[in-house]
C-alpha positions in Angstrom: 104.7 82.9 90.4 103.6 84.3 87.0 100.2 85.9 86.6 99.1 83.1 84.2 99.9 80.5 86.8 97.9 82.4 89.4 95.0 82.7 87.1 95.1 78.9 86.4 95.0 78.1 90.1 92.2 80.6 90.8 90.0 79.3 88.0 89.9 75.9 89.6 87.3 77.4 92.0 85.0 77.8 89.0 83.0 80.6 87.4 83.3 84.3 88.3 84.4 83.4 91.9 87.4 81.7 90.4 88.6 85.1 89.0 87.6 87.2 92.0 91.2 88.2 92.2 90.5 90.4 89.1 88.7 92.8 91.4 92.0 93.6 93.0 94.2 93.2 90.0 92.3 95.6 87.7 92.6 98.8 89.8 96.1 97.7 90.8 97.1 97.5 87.1 95.5 100.8 86.5 97.6 102.4 89.3 100.8 100.8 87.9 100.1 102.0 84.4 99.3 105.5 85.4 102.3 105.8 87.8 104.9 104.1 85.6 103.6 105.5 82.3 104.2 109.0 83.4 103.2 112.0 81.3 102.5 109.8 78.3 99.3 108.7 80.1 98.1 112.2 81.0 95.6 112.5 78.2 93.7 109.3 79.0 94.8 108.6 82.6 91.5 109.7 84.2 89.5 107.5 81.7 91.7 104.5 82.5 91.3 105.0 86.2 87.5 105.1 85.8 87.5 102.1 83.5 89.5 99.9 86.0 87.2 100.8 88.9 84.1 100.1 86.9 85.5 96.8 85.5 86.3 95.8 89.1 82.7 96.5 90.0 81.4 94.4 87.1 83.6 91.5 88.3 82.2 91.9 91.8 78.6 91.9 90.6 79.2 88.7 88.7 80.8 87.1 91.7 77.8 88.3 93.8 75.3 86.7 91.3 77.2 83.4 91.3 77.3 83.4 95.1 73.6 83.9 95.3 73.2 80.8 93.2 74.6 78.6 96.0 72.6 77.4 99.0 73.0 79.7 102.0 75.2 77.1 103.8 77.6 76.9 100.8 78.2 80.7 100.4 81.8 80.6 101.7 84.1 80.0 98.8 87.9 80.1 98.9 90.1 81.0 96.0 93.6 79.7 96.4 96.2 81.9 94.5 99.6 80.6 95.4 101.6 78.8 98.0 103.3 81.0 100.6 105.0 80.1 104.0 104.3 76.6 105.3 103.3 76.8 109.0 102.4 80.5 108.9 100.1 80.9 105.9 100.4 77.8 103.7 98.5 79.3 100.8 97.6 82.9 99.9 94.0 83.0 98.9 90.8 85.0 98.9 87.6 84.4 100.9 84.4 85.1 99.0 81.4 85.1 101.3 78.5 87.4 102.0 80.5 89.7 104.3 83.4 90.2 101.9 81.3 90.5 98.8 79.1 93.1 100.5 82.2 95.2 101.1 83.4 94.6 97.5 80.2 95.9 96.0 80.3 99.0 98.2 84.0 99.7 97.5 83.8 99.3 93.8 80.3 100.6 93.3 80.5 103.8 95.3 84.2 104.0 94.4 83.4 104.0 90.7 81.0 106.9 91.2 83.6 108.8 93.0 86.1 108.2 90.2 83.5 109.5 87.6 82.8 112.5 89.8 86.5 113.2 90.0 86.7 113.7 86.2 84.9 116.9 86.6 86.2 117.9 90.1 89.9 117.5 89.1 89.5 118.6 85.5 91.9 121.6 85.8 94.4 119.9 88.1 97.7 119.3 86.3 98.4 116.2 88.3 95.0 114.6 87.6 96.5 111.4 86.2 98.5 110.8 89.4 95.3 111.5 91.4 93.5 108.7 89.6 96.4 106.4 90.1 96.2 106.9 93.8 92.4 106.4 93.7 93.0 103.0 91.9 95.6 102.1 94.4 93.3 102.9 97.3 90.5 100.7 95.9 92.9 97.8 95.2 94.3 97.9 98.7 90.9 98.0 100.3 89.7 95.1 98.2 92.7 93.1 99.2 91.9 93.8 102.9 88.4 92.6 102.7 89.0 89.6 100.4 92.0 88.2 102.2 91.4 84.8 103.9 94.1 85.3 106.6 95.3 88.1 108.9 98.7 88.4 107.2 97.3 89.3 103.8 94.6 91.4 105.5 97.5 93.4 107.1 99.1 93.9 103.7 95.9 95.5 102.4 95.6 97.4 105.7 99.0 99.0 105.2 98.2 99.6 101.5 95.1 101.6 102.5 97.3 103.6 104.9 99.8 104.4 102.2 97.2 105.4 99.7 95.4 107.6 102.3 98.8 109.3 103.0 99.3 110.0 99.3 95.7 111.2 98.7 95.3 113.4 101.9 98.7 115.1 101.1 98.0 115.2 97.3 98.2 119.0 97.3 101.5 118.8 99.1 102.3 122.4 98.2 99.9 123.3 101.0 101.7 122.9 104.4 98.3 122.1 106.0 97.8 119.2 103.6 101.3 117.8 104.1 100.9 118.0 107.9 97.5 116.3 107.8 98.9 113.5 105.7 101.7 112.9 108.2 99.3 113.0 111.1 97.0 110.5 109.5 99.9 108.2 108.7 101.4 108.4 112.2 98.2 108.0 114.1 97.3 105.0 112.0 100.7 103.4 112.7 99.8 103.5 116.4 96.7 101.4 115.6 98.8 99.2 113.4 101.1 98.3 116.3 98.0 97.0 118.1 97.0 94.9 115.1 100.5 93.5 114.7 100.8 92.5 118.4 97.3 90.9 118.1 98.6 88.9 115.1 101.7 87.8 117.0 99.4 86.7 119.9 97.1 84.9 117.5 99.9 82.9 115.9 101.5 82.1 119.3 98.1 80.8 120.5 96.7 79.0 117.4 99.8 78.5 115.3 98.0 79.9 112.3 97.0 83.2 110.8 94.2 81.9 108.5 90.7 82.8 109.5 89.7 79.1 109.3 92.6 78.1 111.5 91.8 80.8 114.1 88.1 81.7 114.2 87.0 78.0 114.2 89.2 77.2 117.2 88.6 80.1 119.6 87.4 77.6 122.2 91.0 76.3 122.5 92.2 79.6 123.9 91.7 80.9 127.4 89.3 83.9 128.0 92.2 86.0 129.1 94.0 85.4 125.8 90.9 86.1 123.8 90.4 89.3 125.8 94.0 90.4 125.0 93.6 89.6 121.3 90.2 91.4 121.1 91.5 94.5 122.8 94.5 94.6 120.5 92.4 94.2 117.4 90.2 97.0 118.7 93.3 99.3 118.9 93.9 98.6 115.2 90.2 99.2 114.4 90.2 102.5 116.3 93.1 103.7 114.2 91.6 103.0 110.8 88.0 103.9 111.8 88.9 107.0 113.7 87.4 105.9 117.0 88.3 107.3 120.4 91.2 107.7 121.3 92.7 107.5 117.8 90.3 109.9 116.1 92.4 113.0 115.9 93.6 112.5 112.3 90.1 112.3 110.7 89.1 116.0 110.6 92.6 117.1 109.4 92.2 114.6 106.5 89.8 117.1 105.0 92.8 118.9 103.5 92.8 116.4 100.6 90.6 116.9 97.5 86.9 116.4 98.3 86.6 113.1 96.3 89.3 111.7 98.7 87.1 112.7 101.7 84.2 110.8 100.1 86.3 107.7 99.4 87.9 107.6 102.8 84.8 108.4 104.8 82.2 106.5 102.9 83.4 103.5 101.1 86.9 102.5 102.2 89.3 103.4 105.0 87.1 104.2 107.9 85.0 101.1 107.4 88.1 98.8 107.7 87.9 98.8 111.5 84.3 97.7 111.5 85.1 94.9 109.0 88.0 93.7 111.3 85.7 93.5 114.3 82.9 91.7 112.5 85.2 89.3 110.7 86.9 88.5 114.0 83.5 88.1 115.7 84.2 84.7 117.3 87.2 86.2 119.2 85.1 88.9 120.7 82.2 86.6 121.4 84.5 84.6 123.5 85.2 87.5 125.9 82.5 89.7 127.4 85.2 92.2 128.5 86.4 92.9 124.9 82.8 93.2 123.7 82.0 95.7 126.5 85.0 97.8 125.6 84.0 97.8 121.9 80.5 99.0 122.8 81.8 101.7 125.1 84.2 103.0 122.5 81.4 103.0 119.9 78.9 104.9 122.0 81.6 107.4 123.2 82.7 108.1 119.7 79.2 108.5 118.2 78.5 111.2 120.9 82.0 112.8 120.4 81.7 113.0 116.7 78.1 114.4 116.9 79.2 117.1 119.4 82.2 118.1 117.2 79.8 118.4 114.2 77.6 121.0 116.0 80.3 123.7 116.1 82.2 123.3 112.7 81.8 126.1 110.1 83.9 124.2 107.6 81.4 122.1 105.7 83.8 119.2 105.2 84.9 119.1 108.8 81.2 119.1 109.9 80.7 116.0 107.7 83.9 114.5 109.1 82.5 114.8 112.6 79.4 113.1 111.3 81.5 110.2 109.9 83.1 109.7 113.4 79.6 109.5 114.8 78.1 107.2 112.3 81.1 104.8 112.4 80.6 104.9 116.2 77.1 103.5 115.7 78.5 100.7 113.6 81.2 99.8 116.2 78.5 99.8 118.9 76.4 97.3 116.9 79.4 95.2 116.2 80.3 95.1 119.9 76.8 93.7 120.7 77.7 90.5 118.9 75.7 88.4 116.3 72.5 90.3 116.9 74.2 93.5 115.8 76.5 92.4 113.0 73.9 92.6 110.3 72.8 96.1 111.4 76.4 97.3 111.7 77.2 96.2 108.1 73.8 97.3 106.7 74.3 100.8 108.2 77.8 100.8 106.9 76.5 100.1 103.4 73.7 102.7 103.5 76.1 105.2 105.1 78.5 104.6 102.2 75.8 105.9 99.8 74.4 108.9 101.8 77.8 110.0 103.1 79.4 109.8 99.7 76.4 111.7 98.5 76.9 114.4 101.2 80.6 114.7 100.7 80.4 114.9 96.9 77.5 117.4 97.3 79.8 119.5 99.5 82.4 119.2 96.8 79.9 120.5 94.3 79.2 123.5 96.5 82.9 124.1 96.9 83.4 123.8 93.1 80.8 126.5 92.6 82.2 128.7 95.4 85.8 128.9 94.4 86.8 126.2 96.9 85.3 128.2 99.8 84.5 125.8 102.8 83.1 128.3 105.3 79.4 127.7 105.5 78.9 131.3 106.9 79.8 132.5 103.4 77.2 130.4 101.7 73.4 130.8 102.0 70.6 130.6 99.5 72.4 128.1 97.2 69.3 126.0 96.7 68.0 128.2 93.9 71.3 128.3 91.9 72.3 124.7 92.5 69.0 122.8 92.3 70.4 119.3 91.5 73.1 119.6 94.2 70.5 120.8 96.7 67.9 118.1 95.9 70.5 115.2 96.2 72.1 116.7 99.2 68.7 117.1 100.9 68.1 113.3 100.3 71.4 112.5 101.9 70.6 114.8 104.8 67.2 113.2 105.4 68.8 109.7 105.2 71.5 110.4 107.7 69.2 111.9 110.3 66.9 108.9 110.0 63.9 110.5 108.3 61.1 107.9 108.1 61.3 105.5 105.1 64.8 106.6 104.0 67.8 104.3 104.3 69.2 105.6 107.6 65.9 105.3 109.3 65.9 101.6 109.0 69.6 100.8 109.7 70.1 103.3 112.5 66.9 102.3 114.2 68.0 98.7 114.0 71.2 99.6 115.8 69.4 101.5 118.5 66.9 98.8 119.1 69.6 96.1 119.3 71.7 98.3 121.6 68.7 98.9 123.8 68.1 95.1 124.2 71.8 94.7 125.1 72.0 97.7 127.5 69.5 100.4 128.2 72.3 102.9 128.9 73.9 102.3 125.6 70.6 102.4 123.8 69.5 105.7 125.2 72.9 107.3 124.6 72.6 106.2 121.0 69.1 107.9 120.9 70.8 111.1 122.3 73.4 110.9 119.5 70.6 110.7 116.9 69.0 113.8 118.3 72.3 115.7 118.1 72.7 114.4 114.5 69.3 116.0 113.7 70.7 119.4 115.0 74.1 119.5 113.4 73.0 118.2 110.0 70.1 120.6 109.9 72.4 123.4 110.8 74.7 122.4 107.9 71.8 122.4 105.4 70.2 125.7 106.6 73.6 127.5 106.6 74.4 126.3 103.1 71.2 126.2 101.1 68.8 128.5 102.9 68.7 132.1 104.2 70.2 135.1 102.7 73.1 135.0 100.2 76.2 135.6 102.1 78.9 135.1 99.5 81.2 137.9 98.3 81.2 139.5 94.8 84.0 137.3 93.5 81.8 134.2 93.8 79.6 133.1 91.0 77.8 129.9 92.2 76.5 127.7 89.5 75.4 124.1 89.1 78.1 121.5 88.6 78.6 119.7 85.2 76.7 116.5 84.5 79.8 114.3 85.2 79.5 115.5 88.8 75.8 115.6 89.2 74.9 112.2 87.8 76.9 110.4 90.5 75.0 112.5 93.1 71.7 111.4 91.6 72.7 107.7 91.7 74.0 107.9 95.2 70.8 109.7 96.3 68.7 106.8 94.9 70.7 104.4 97.1 70.1 106.8 100.0 66.4 106.5 99.6 65.6 102.8 99.2 68.6 100.7 100.2 67.8 100.6 103.9 64.3 99.2 103.6 65.6 96.6 101.1 68.2 95.4 103.5 66.4 95.5 106.8 62.7 94.6 106.2 62.1 90.9 106.5 65.6 90.5 108.0 66.7 90.1 104.4 70.3 91.2 105.0 70.6 89.3 108.3 69.7 86.1 106.6 72.1 86.8 103.7 75.0 87.6 106.0 74.5 84.7 108.5 76.8 82.2 106.6 79.7 84.5 107.2 79.0 85.8 110.7 76.5 83.3 112.2 72.8 83.6 112.8 71.8 85.4 116.0 69.8 83.6 118.6 67.1 86.3 118.3 66.1 88.0 115.1 64.3 91.2 116.0 61.5 92.4 113.6 61.5 96.0 112.5 59.1 98.0 114.7 58.6 101.6 113.7 56.4 102.3 116.8 58.7 101.1 119.5 59.5 103.5 122.4 63.1 104.0 121.4 62.1 104.5 117.7 59.5 107.1 118.5 61.9 108.8 121.0 64.6 108.9 118.3 62.2 110.6 115.8 61.1 113.1 118.5 64.7 114.1 119.4 65.7 114.4 115.8 62.7 116.7 115.2 63.6 118.8 118.2 67.2 119.1 117.0 66.1 120.1 113.5 63.6 122.7 114.8 66.3 124.2 117.1 68.7 124.4 114.2 66.1 126.2 112.1 65.5 128.7 114.9 69.3 129.4 115.2 70.4 129.1 111.5 67.3 129.1 109.3 64.9 131.8 110.6 67.6 133.9 112.3 70.4 135.8 110.7 73.7 133.9 110.4 76.6 136.1 111.6 79.6 136.4 109.2 81.9 135.2 111.9 81.2 132.6 114.6 80.3 134.4 117.9 82.2 133.5 121.0 80.4 130.6 122.6 80.2 128.8 125.8 82.8 126.3 127.1 80.9 123.5 125.5 81.0 125.3 122.1 84.7 125.9 122.4 85.1 122.3 123.5 83.5 121.2 120.3 85.3 123.7 118.0 88.6 122.4 119.3 87.6 118.8 118.6 87.1 118.0 122.3 90.7 118.9 122.9 91.8 115.6 121.3 95.0 117.0 119.9 95.8 118.7 123.2 95.2 115.5 125.1 97.4 113.5 122.8 100.1 116.1 123.0 99.9 116.1 126.8 99.7 112.3 127.3 101.9 111.1 124.5 103.9 113.7 122.5 105.4 115.7 125.5 106.2 112.6 127.5 107.7 111.0 124.4 109.8 114.1 123.8 111.0 114.0 127.5 111.7 110.3 127.2 113.7 110.9 124.0 115.7 113.7 125.6 116.4 111.5 128.6 117.5 108.6 126.3 119.7 111.0 124.4 121.2 112.3 127.6 121.8 108.8 128.9 123.3 107.8 125.6 125.6 110.8 125.4 126.6 111.0 129.1 126.1 107.4 130.1 126.9 105.0 127.3 129.1 107.3 125.3 130.6 108.7 128.5 131.5 105.2 129.7 133.0 104.1 126.4 134.8 107.3 125.8 136.0 107.5 129.4 137.4 104.0 129.3 139.2 104.8 126.0 140.6 108.0 127.4 141.8 106.2 130.6 143.6 103.5 128.6 145.0 106.0 126.2 146.3 108.2 129.0 147.7 105.3 131.0 149.5 103.9 127.9 150.9 107.4 127.2 152.4 107.6 130.7 153.7 104.0 130.6 155.2 104.7 127.2 157.5 107.2 128.8 159.4 104.4 130.6 160.6 103.1 127.3 163.1 105.8 126.5 165.6 103.8 124.3 168.7 105.0 126.3 171.0 102.2 127.7 172.0 104.3 130.7 168.4 104.7 131.7 167.8 100.9 131.5 171.1 100.3 133.5 170.0 102.8 136.2 166.6 101.0 136.4 168.4 97.7 136.8 170.7 99.1 139.5 167.8 100.7 141.4 165.8 97.4 141.2 168.7 95.4 142.4 169.3 97.8 145.3 165.6 97.5 146.3 165.8 93.7 146.2 169.0 93.6 148.3 167.6 96.1 150.7 164.5 94.0 151.0 166.5 90.9 151.6 168.4 92.5 154.4 165.2 93.7 156.0 163.6 90.3 155.8 166.7 88.5 156.9 167.0 90.7 160.1 163.4 89.9 160.9 
């Protein structure tokens, strides 16, 4: 079908919503032009990439405004694009509702700021045009994922995100570590994708449809066992994309890509896809307590694991990557609670998109000023030479630790309160995770911006150019006030309810609850302890040998070793066994049979000599044998 025909069909939905497909098409066209145009687009490629991302955000904002104009019960709008496969997915279309448009605004809004920041960060990279093409492709794939109205097209976007992440993580492919990290991310995510694929097969076998309306509105038709199987398989897919245990090993290695990639993957796009999948598939999980329990366990285990990893990393980006694991764990925990946690999960996802992008881009600003040095032990005292980066980074830091009245304070506290109502054990573990967050994030700030100057003579730190600092300023504004705007008065919960359902109980925000006060106390303790170790005390040039727990954290909780022992080595042995069986068994049987027939035929062939006397002798001997046999039988 031609694009004009698609546009004609889409516009039948009316207004900005009718052209919601432009949100996907614009960055996709940008990627195509930059990749196919080649070097002819080098001079303006970065500007085109930014323009396409910003234009997509403008379309998303217009769609959002139109959606707000409908009554709450009417804020689920479909946009049919074209006919597809009858009986599987009759029509390919988009679903515009409060859930999808929230993701769209985050992806395009924060994504546009990352694009703008990248103009300065990648200014001297000879392949900058290709980098912006990959950024556009990433944004387009993520938008397709969240706007799809069925699991099949969602999976297309899901794989598109995987491809774009591979290209961006391995962008500096001349570095063996970057190439290896890209392959690792790609392979680990394929493991999760197998779970999602099997879930889709099971969904179709059960409901004879892959559309959200044909599945999520009919979950009562399936047995609880079937829903449990589907839910757990969907969780496997979510764990791969959102780097949750046990498929988290790729995330820290993904820091080998350029820093804007880290911000895009960790803040606005890839790692949020798993949370979206769980919330979008909420009716499936709500039909099975077992799957919900497993989701909450995975979430709380990952939020603790990521926090522990963050405490021992000296690489500033890897410390933030551990933080991402932890914060996504909070979102997964809230999503596993059910309708009462959906709004808090997505609200934290949105605020996290702002303050984590702020932190990653701030880290990139520091690296830009320090000749790409990532070791925080070689920083120190940067607050005086990089005042804008320090101020914006400080706001992001206060937001992520849940400092009162900043964004993370409202959204994370909501998750903890909701988890506490669901299970005291889960709630108090989430409180513990918040305390560890206070320590490792304070450690990062003190090692980078405070204390004595520890950089070498070759470094000449300086403030980044305006094209990099202005995105930091805008992101820090969102890090300050967005949480209160979403949470107070249950504003976001009410907005989101047409897409995910209204919870039976709508908790009011209570800053003086026992869990809330305990969280603030633990965060304060963690921050004070970090100051004593890394602010007031001298930071050694090299990390001292620590305890088993420190080593455990530095080695990413032995995640790679565990995967190697449980999966890679057995896989190698199984492959070798299969090769041996194939060579000695299958090939041996086939080759042996062929050799037997060939050898037998060679021996039999010797009887056919071509000499008449030989044939006469054979006839004579045969006749003699027959006569002799006749006499013997006759005498019997």
